[in-house]
PyMOL CGO cylinders between C-alpha atoms (Angstrom):
from pymol import cmd
from pymol.cgo import CYLINDER

trace = [
    CYLINDER, -74.59, -79.83, -77.03, -71.72, -77.96, -78.60, 0.3, 1, 1, 1, 1, 1, 1,
    CYLINDER, -71.72, -77.96, -78.60, -73.35, -78.12, -82.01, 0.3, 1, 1, 1, 1, 1, 1,
    CYLINDER, -73.35, -78.12, -82.01, -76.29, -75.85, -80.73, 0.3, 1, 1, 1, 1, 1, 1,
    CYLINDER, -76.29, -75.85, -80.73, -74.10, -73.20, -79.77, 0.3, 1, 1, 1, 1, 1, 1,
    CYLINDER, -74.10, -73.20, -79.77, -71.40, -73.12, -82.76, 0.3, 1, 1, 1, 1, 1, 1,
    CYLINDER, -71.40, -73.12, -82.76, -72.10, -71.83, -86.00, 0.3, 1, 1, 1, 1, 1, 1,
    CYLINDER, -72.10, -71.83, -86.00, -73.72, -73.98, -88.76, 0.3, 1, 1, 1, 1, 1, 1,
    CYLINDER, -73.72, -73.98, -88.76, -71.08, -76.25, -89.86, 0.3, 1, 1, 1, 1, 1, 1,
    CYLINDER, -71.08, -76.25, -89.86, -68.30, -75.31, -87.99, 0.3, 1, 1, 1, 1, 1, 1,
    CYLINDER, -68.30, -75.31, -87.99, -67.71, -78.47, -86.04, 0.3, 1, 1, 1, 1, 1, 1,
    CYLINDER, -67.71, -78.47, -86.04, -67.53, -80.53, -89.09, 0.3, 1, 1, 1, 1, 1, 1,
    CYLINDER, -67.53, -80.53, -89.09, -65.08, -78.37, -90.78, 0.3, 1, 1, 1, 1, 1, 1,
    CYLINDER, -65.08, -78.37, -90.78, -63.07, -78.23, -87.80, 0.3, 1, 1, 1, 1, 1, 1,
    CYLINDER, -63.07, -78.23, -87.80, -63.07, -81.95, -87.69, 0.3, 1, 1, 1, 1, 1, 1,
    CYLINDER, -63.07, -81.95, -87.69, -62.29, -82.60, -91.32, 0.3, 1, 1, 1, 1, 1, 1,
    CYLINDER, -62.29, -82.60, -91.32, -59.35, -79.97, -91.17, 0.3, 1, 1, 1, 1, 1, 1,
    CYLINDER, -59.35, -79.97, -91.17, -57.64, -81.64, -88.18, 0.3, 1, 1, 1, 1, 1, 1,
    CYLINDER, -57.64, -81.64, -88.18, -58.11, -84.99, -89.65, 0.3, 1, 1, 1, 1, 1, 1,
    CYLINDER, -58.11, -84.99, -89.65, -56.55, -83.66, -92.95, 0.3, 1, 1, 1, 1, 1, 1,
    CYLINDER, -56.55, -83.66, -92.95, -53.57, -81.94, -90.98, 0.3, 1, 1, 1, 1, 1, 1,
    CYLINDER, -53.57, -81.94, -90.98, -52.91, -85.12, -88.80, 0.3, 1, 1, 1, 1, 1, 1,
    CYLINDER, -52.91, -85.12, -88.80, -53.02, -87.90, -91.33, 0.3, 1, 1, 1, 1, 1, 1,
    CYLINDER, -53.02, -87.90, -91.33, -52.19, -86.25, -94.58, 0.3, 1, 1, 1, 1, 1, 1,
    CYLINDER, -52.19, -86.25, -94.58, -48.56, -85.18, -94.95, 0.3, 1, 1, 1, 1, 1, 1,
    CYLINDER, -48.56, -85.18, -94.95, -47.93, -84.65, -98.69, 0.3, 1, 1, 1, 1, 1, 1,
    CYLINDER, -47.93, -84.65, -98.69, -48.92, -87.67, -100.19, 0.3, 1, 1, 1, 1, 1, 1,
    CYLINDER, -48.92, -87.67, -100.19, -49.23, -86.73, -103.80, 0.3, 1, 1, 1, 1, 1, 1,
    CYLINDER, -49.23, -86.73, -103.80, -46.74, -89.21, -104.81, 0.3, 1, 1, 1, 1, 1, 1,
    CYLINDER, -46.74, -89.21, -104.81, -49.38, -92.00, -104.05, 0.3, 1, 1, 1, 1, 1, 1,
    CYLINDER, -49.38, -92.00, -104.05, -51.32, -90.95, -106.97, 0.3, 1, 1, 1, 1, 1, 1,
    CYLINDER, -51.32, -90.95, -106.97, -48.63, -91.60, -109.72, 0.3, 1, 1, 1, 1, 1, 1,
    CYLINDER, -48.63, -91.60, -109.72, -47.63, -94.97, -108.00, 0.3, 1, 1, 1, 1, 1, 1,
    CYLINDER, -47.63, -94.97, -108.00, -48.37, -98.23, -110.10, 0.3, 1, 1, 1, 1, 1, 1,
    CYLINDER, -48.37, -98.23, -110.10, -49.87, -100.05, -106.86, 0.3, 1, 1, 1, 1, 1, 1,
    CYLINDER, -49.87, -100.05, -106.86, -52.70, -97.34, -106.81, 0.3, 1, 1, 1, 1, 1, 1,
    CYLINDER, -52.70, -97.34, -106.81, -53.46, -98.34, -110.12, 0.3, 1, 1, 1, 1, 1, 1,
    CYLINDER, -53.46, -98.34, -110.12, -53.52, -102.26, -109.29, 0.3, 1, 1, 1, 1, 1, 1,
    CYLINDER, -53.52, -102.26, -109.29, -55.15, -102.82, -105.81, 0.3, 1, 1, 1, 1, 1, 1,
    CYLINDER, -55.15, -102.82, -105.81, -54.09, -103.57, -102.35, 0.3, 1, 1, 1, 1, 1, 1,
    CYLINDER, -54.09, -103.57, -102.35, -54.27, -107.35, -102.66, 0.3, 1, 1, 1, 1, 1, 1,
    CYLINDER, -54.27, -107.35, -102.66, -50.75, -107.70, -104.20, 0.3, 1, 1, 1, 1, 1, 1,
    CYLINDER, -50.75, -107.70, -104.20, -49.05, -105.66, -101.66, 0.3, 1, 1, 1, 1, 1, 1,
    CYLINDER, -49.05, -105.66, -101.66, -50.95, -106.83, -98.23, 0.3, 1, 1, 1, 1, 1, 1,
    CYLINDER, -50.95, -106.83, -98.23, -50.79, -110.49, -98.96, 0.3, 1, 1, 1, 1, 1, 1,
    CYLINDER, -50.79, -110.49, -98.96, -52.03, -112.87, -96.49, 0.3, 1, 1, 1, 1, 1, 1,
    CYLINDER, -52.03, -112.87, -96.49, -49.42, -114.30, -94.15, 0.3, 1, 1, 1, 1, 1, 1,
    CYLINDER, -49.42, -114.30, -94.15, -46.99, -116.69, -95.81, 0.3, 1, 1, 1, 1, 1, 1,
    CYLINDER, -46.99, -116.69, -95.81, -48.19, -115.76, -99.45, 0.3, 1, 1, 1, 1, 1, 1,
    CYLINDER, -48.19, -115.76, -99.45, -45.75, -114.70, -101.94, 0.3, 1, 1, 1, 1, 1, 1,
    CYLINDER, -45.75, -114.70, -101.94, -44.83, -111.21, -102.50, 0.3, 1, 1, 1, 1, 1, 1,
    CYLINDER, -44.83, -111.21, -102.50, -43.07, -111.74, -105.82, 0.3, 1, 1, 1, 1, 1, 1,
    CYLINDER, -43.07, -111.74, -105.82, -45.99, -110.03, -107.90, 0.3, 1, 1, 1, 1, 1, 1,
    CYLINDER, -45.99, -110.03, -107.90, -45.76, -106.97, -105.76, 0.3, 1, 1, 1, 1, 1, 1,
    CYLINDER, -45.76, -106.97, -105.76, -41.97, -106.56, -106.11, 0.3, 1, 1, 1, 1, 1, 1,
    CYLINDER, -41.97, -106.56, -106.11, -42.27, -107.07, -109.96, 0.3, 1, 1, 1, 1, 1, 1,
    CYLINDER, -42.27, -107.07, -109.96, -44.70, -103.92, -109.77, 0.3, 1, 1, 1, 1, 1, 1,
    CYLINDER, -44.70, -103.92, -109.77, -42.74, -102.03, -107.50, 0.3, 1, 1, 1, 1, 1, 1,
    CYLINDER, -42.74, -102.03, -107.50, -39.68, -102.60, -109.78, 0.3, 1, 1, 1, 1, 1, 1,
    CYLINDER, -39.68, -102.60, -109.78, -41.38, -100.88, -112.51, 0.3, 1, 1, 1, 1, 1, 1,
    CYLINDER, -41.38, -100.88, -112.51, -42.88, -97.90, -110.33, 0.3, 1, 1, 1, 1, 1, 1,
    CYLINDER, -42.88, -97.90, -110.33, -41.36, -94.43, -111.16, 0.3, 1, 1, 1, 1, 1, 1,
    CYLINDER, -41.36, -94.43, -111.16, -41.75, -93.35, -107.51, 0.3, 1, 1, 1, 1, 1, 1,
    CYLINDER, -41.75, -93.35, -107.51, -40.48, -96.29, -105.70, 0.3, 1, 1, 1, 1, 1, 1,
    CYLINDER, -40.48, -96.29, -105.70, -37.84, -94.55, -103.53, 0.3, 1, 1, 1, 1, 1, 1,
    CYLINDER, -37.84, -94.55, -103.53, -40.67, -92.13, -102.28, 0.3, 1, 1, 1, 1, 1, 1,
    CYLINDER, -40.67, -92.13, -102.28, -42.79, -95.03, -101.04, 0.3, 1, 1, 1, 1, 1, 1,
    CYLINDER, -42.79, -95.03, -101.04, -39.86, -96.61, -99.45, 0.3, 1, 1, 1, 1, 1, 1,
    CYLINDER, -39.86, -96.61, -99.45, -39.02, -93.52, -97.66, 0.3, 1, 1, 1, 1, 1, 1,
    CYLINDER, -39.02, -93.52, -97.66, -42.28, -92.82, -96.52, 0.3, 1, 1, 1, 1, 1, 1,
    CYLINDER, -42.28, -92.82, -96.52, -42.60, -96.50, -95.14, 0.3, 1, 1, 1, 1, 1, 1,
    CYLINDER, -42.60, -96.50, -95.14, -39.49, -96.28, -93.41, 0.3, 1, 1, 1, 1, 1, 1,
    CYLINDER, -39.49, -96.28, -93.41, -39.89, -92.79, -91.90, 0.3, 1, 1, 1, 1, 1, 1,
    CYLINDER, -39.89, -92.79, -91.90, -43.58, -94.04, -90.87, 0.3, 1, 1, 1, 1, 1, 1,
    CYLINDER, -43.58, -94.04, -90.87, -42.89, -97.19, -89.49, 0.3, 1, 1, 1, 1, 1, 1,
    CYLINDER, -42.89, -97.19, -89.49, -44.93, -99.31, -91.84, 0.3, 1, 1, 1, 1, 1, 1,
    CYLINDER, -44.93, -99.31, -91.84, -44.95, -102.77, -90.45, 0.3, 1, 1, 1, 1, 1, 1,
    CYLINDER, -44.95, -102.77, -90.45, -47.19, -104.46, -92.89, 0.3, 1, 1, 1, 1, 1, 1,
    CYLINDER, -47.19, -104.46, -92.89, -47.20, -104.95, -96.62, 0.3, 1, 1, 1, 1, 1, 1,
    CYLINDER, -47.20, -104.95, -96.62, -44.74, -104.17, -99.56, 0.3, 1, 1, 1, 1, 1, 1,
    CYLINDER, -44.74, -104.17, -99.56, -43.58, -100.66, -99.85, 0.3, 1, 1, 1, 1, 1, 1,
    CYLINDER, -43.58, -100.66, -99.85, -41.12, -99.33, -102.21, 0.3, 1, 1, 1, 1, 1, 1,
    CYLINDER, -41.12, -99.33, -102.21, -40.35, -103.03, -103.09, 0.3, 1, 1, 1, 1, 1, 1,
    CYLINDER, -40.35, -103.03, -103.09, -39.35, -104.34, -99.80, 0.3, 1, 1, 1, 1, 1, 1,
    CYLINDER, -39.35, -104.34, -99.80, -41.45, -106.74, -97.70, 0.3, 1, 1, 1, 1, 1, 1,
    CYLINDER, -41.45, -106.74, -97.70, -41.93, -106.03, -93.96, 0.3, 1, 1, 1, 1, 1, 1,
    CYLINDER, -41.93, -106.03, -93.96, -38.87, -108.24, -93.09, 0.3, 1, 1, 1, 1, 1, 1,
    CYLINDER, -38.87, -108.24, -93.09, -36.56, -106.46, -95.53, 0.3, 1, 1, 1, 1, 1, 1,
    CYLINDER, -36.56, -106.46, -95.53, -37.64, -103.05, -94.07, 0.3, 1, 1, 1, 1, 1, 1,
    CYLINDER, -37.64, -103.05, -94.07, -36.83, -104.31, -90.63, 0.3, 1, 1, 1, 1, 1, 1,
    CYLINDER, -36.83, -104.31, -90.63, -33.23, -105.52, -91.64, 0.3, 1, 1, 1, 1, 1, 1,
    CYLINDER, -33.23, -105.52, -91.64, -32.96, -102.35, -93.13, 0.3, 1, 1, 1, 1, 1, 1,
    CYLINDER, -32.96, -102.35, -93.13, -33.78, -100.25, -90.35, 0.3, 1, 1, 1, 1, 1, 1,
    CYLINDER, -33.78, -100.25, -90.35, -31.54, -102.46, -88.09, 0.3, 1, 1, 1, 1, 1, 1,
    CYLINDER, -31.54, -102.46, -88.09, -28.51, -101.80, -90.46, 0.3, 1, 1, 1, 1, 1, 1,
    CYLINDER, -28.51, -101.80, -90.46, -26.33, -99.12, -89.20, 0.3, 1, 1, 1, 1, 1, 1,
    CYLINDER, -26.33, -99.12, -89.20, -26.51, -96.10, -91.82, 0.3, 1, 1, 1, 1, 1, 1,
]
cmd.load_cgo(trace, "trace")
């Protein structure tokens, strides 16, 4: 119904702008991340699987600290971020700063 009364393309543009604004804080650092070049399988393993390879890749990544900061600020609960597993990030959050 609304589409009929709005200029052509307005609803779609508004929707995309809203999604971009809500879900995209400055994430340009992700383009430089080594994980972006290797795929998510290492960084989001099945429960009980090793995260050794993900941590090795993170150890070589030039933007590891930005990744960890993002994970902590956004309460990422799954996967390896900034070289730390879910449990390690939880322990870090619990440690008084």
